[in-house]
C-alpha positions in Angstrom: 172.9 76.8 134.0 172.2 80.6 132.9 169.1 82.0 134.9 167.1 82.4 131.6 167.6 78.3 131.4 166.3 77.6 134.8 163.5 80.2 134.3 162.3 78.3 131.4 163.1 75.2 133.1 161.1 76.0 136.1 157.9 77.3 133.3 157.8 74.3 131.4 158.2 72.1 134.7 155.1 74.0 136.2 153.5 73.8 133.1 154.0 70.4 132.6 152.4 69.2 135.9 149.6 71.8 135.8 148.4 70.0 132.0 149.4 66.6 134.1 147.0 67.1 137.1 143.9 68.8 134.9 144.2 65.7 132.3 144.0 63.1 135.8 141.2 65.1 137.5 139.4 64.8 134.2 140.0 61.2 133.6 138.8 60.5 137.3 135.9 62.3 137.2 135.1 60.6 134.1 135.9 57.3 135.8 133.3 58.3 138.5 130.4 59.0 136.5 130.9 55.8 134.7 130.8 54.2 137.7 127.9 55.6 139.0 126.1 55.2 135.5 126.8 51.2 136.0 125.8 51.3 139.3 122.2 52.8 138.5 121.9 50.7 135.6 122.4 47.5 137.9 119.9 49.1 140.3 117.3 49.4 137.4 117.7 45.8 136.2 117.9 43.9 139.3 115.3 41.0 139.6 111.9 42.3 141.5 112.3 41.1 144.7 110.1 38.0 146.2 106.9 38.7 147.6 107.0 38.4 151.4 104.9 35.4 153.0 104.6 37.6 156.1 100.8 39.7 155.5 102.1 42.2 157.6 105.6 42.9 155.8 103.6 42.8 152.7 101.6 45.4 153.9 104.2 47.3 155.1 105.9 47.1 151.5 102.9 48.2 149.4 102.3 51.0 151.8 106.0 52.3 151.5 105.6 51.9 147.7 102.4 54.0 147.6 104.5 56.6 149.6 107.6 56.6 147.2 104.9 57.3 144.7 103.3 60.0 145.7 106.7 61.7 146.3 107.6 61.0 143.0 104.5 63.1 142.0 105.1 66.0 143.5 
């Protein structure tokens, strides 16, 4: 093989590898974003937990919800 054909082969291989890695990177990034969106949607769609029969536990849960509500407003 001539030197010019070897150089052309190396350059084309490097370009091909680079493009392949770029496509894989963006495809994985898109998959990750979709998975996070599905996870967030599942958390939003989950049913509300039944109220506890334990009075102290209910009180703690209400305090926690109030605390979260105040932190989101700020």
